[in-house]
Residue, then its C-alpha position, 0 to 999 in steps of 0.5 A: m120792761s115795757d114801762v122803762t123809758l129809754c133816752s132818745k140820744c143814748i141807751l141809758d134808761s129810767s131804771i137808774p134812780s138819778i136819771r132825768f129826761d127833758s121834753q125831747g127825751v134826752c137824759n141828764y147824763c147826756k147833758i153832763q157829757d155835753r157840758m164836759a165837752e163844752q169845757h174841754p172842746l177838741n180844737a186848736d186851743s185844746e192842743k195848746k193846753l195840752h202842750g202847755f201842761v207838758q211844758q209846765i210839767k217839764k219845768d217843774g220836774k227838772r233835776k228830778p228822776y221823774d216829772c210825772i206819774v202814770g197809773v197803769s193797769g194793763g188796760v187800753d187807756s193807761s197803756y196809751v197814756l203811758h205811751l203818750t207821755k213818753k211821746l210828748g217828751l216827759r219822764p214818767l214813773a209807772v205806778h201799779m196798785d196790786n190788789g191781788w186780782d190781776s189777770e195774767l194778761a194784765v201783768s203781761n201787758i204792763k211788762k210789754i209796755i214798760t219794757k219797750l218804753g223803757v219806763d220804771l215800774h213802781t208797784v204797791v201791793l195791798n195787804w191781802e187779808e185786810f183788802k179781802d175783808l173790805q171787799i167782803s164787807f162791801l158784799k155784805a153791805s149789799v151795795p153795787d159799789t163793790e169795786m169802790p175799794t179798788d178804785f179808791a185805793i188806786e187814787a190814794v196810792l197814786f197821790k201817796v207815791a207822788a208825795q213820797k217821791k216829790i212828783s208834782y203831776i199825776i197823768s190820768g187815763q180817764s176819758f169821758r168821751t169813751e167811758g161815759k158817766v157811770p150813774i152815782y147810784w151805781n158807783y159812789g165812794d168816799w173815805k167816810y163811806i168806805t170806813s163806815i161799811y168796814r166798821l159795820f161789816g169788817k172783822k177788825k172794824k178799823l182799816k190799818s194798812y189800806p191807803k187812807f185818802s179823805l177829802f182833806d188829804r186830797f186838798y192837803s196834797a194840792i196845797v202842801h205837796r202841790t200835786k195835780s192830776i191831769r187827764f190828758l185824754y180830755y185834750i186829744n181826739y181819742n178813738k179807743k178802737e184805733v188805739q187798741t189796734f195801735l197798741e197791738k201793733e206797736f207793743g204786742w199788747t193784747n186786748y181784753v174781752a171788755k172794758h176793765y176786764e184786766s182784773i178778775y174781780t172787776r170782770f166778775h163784778h161787771a159780768y155777774l154780780l151787778p147784772r144778777k143782783f142789781n140788774i145793772d149793766l155798766r156797758k150801758a154807761y160805757f156804750s152811751g159815752e161812745v154813742r154820744f161822741h160818735q164812736m159807735t151808733r145807737e143801733e150798734a149799742l142797743k144790739e151789743i147790750k143784748k149780748l152776754p158780756l162774757s161767755q156763760d162758761q167764763i162767768e161761772k168759772d170767775k164766780e167759782y174762782v172769786i168765791k174761793k179766793l175770798g174764802l167764802s162758802s157757796e152758801e155764804f155767797e148765795k146768802i149775800m146774793v139774796l140780801p135786799s139791795k141797798t145804795f150808798m145813801d143807806y150808809p154814812s158818807y160825805f155825800p150830804f156835806i159835798k152836795r151842800f157845799l158843792k160850789p166851794i168844793k168844786f172851786v177848791y178841787r181845781l187846785v188838784s185838777p183842771n178837770v172837775p169830775a163828772t160826779f160833781h156835775e151829776m150832783e147838781y141834778l140830785 
């Protein structure tokens, strides 16, 4: 590992295919985050923008049962955003996408939050047999994006529920200051990519009940249904450790071992699959975000990254549980683990189209959200 170059500002390194370093040794992911911080500075104007959004949401939601949607997973970010929307006087509908992998702790946390806040919960349950087949397809494709079927479905479900219930705003729990930027070669997804992998490796070849959400569908939602997605955490001083303490005291919420571990499959994906098969540790991206915005020191991050994300015993238990729930034999799973590693670039996707027409797509995307995804900024470096 001596030939690996480490960013001089964060803890991302040259093992990432899309990373670039300037003459001071600062990586392009730090520059992406700096650009986003410039676009969304924390000052008096950011507070005004947030309250401007709130007033517009209230105005557009008059005489409706709900004026916005908040996706909830039981994790810290979505739980706090649900609290924040209520605090700001909004009338949210909590929406949860159940893909069959919720931990008992996640279910408990969601119940605690919505009960105390008095918020209605709408749950969309995916067809387990089809979704399981899609997850296995991604495993067989030998790409590190095995959580993309979940991430993609969550967004699709939120927009579809918004359209069904005529709700114009989706309030997102994402925060670039605490999440960092996960490199595109570690986590990419679009509708063509997902369907291509399923067509190659799935049993049925065509997805029937899985929620479709193409680039066209996104823009159709914006133009016809006038649905917008707004990331409230971009506009506030959001300290994750302080928020965790607040949620514990206010709601009896229980923290997880690590980020996104409210899902059993996500826990397995982060703690076992990515490190063992792809030599990827997503904590590098998450910790780097916190380092850049002074929520932990670089030295603390470098020390923390050397530790196991979970106990070895829990990692083995999760592995056994996931293999069994997916209906795979140990032999089938081990064959998947030794397949040559690939990336989204090895399969058909909309990536070439998006990269070629990035500027007009970014312009049109603002019809959907005032917060352009960091992935679009990353594409400018590829």
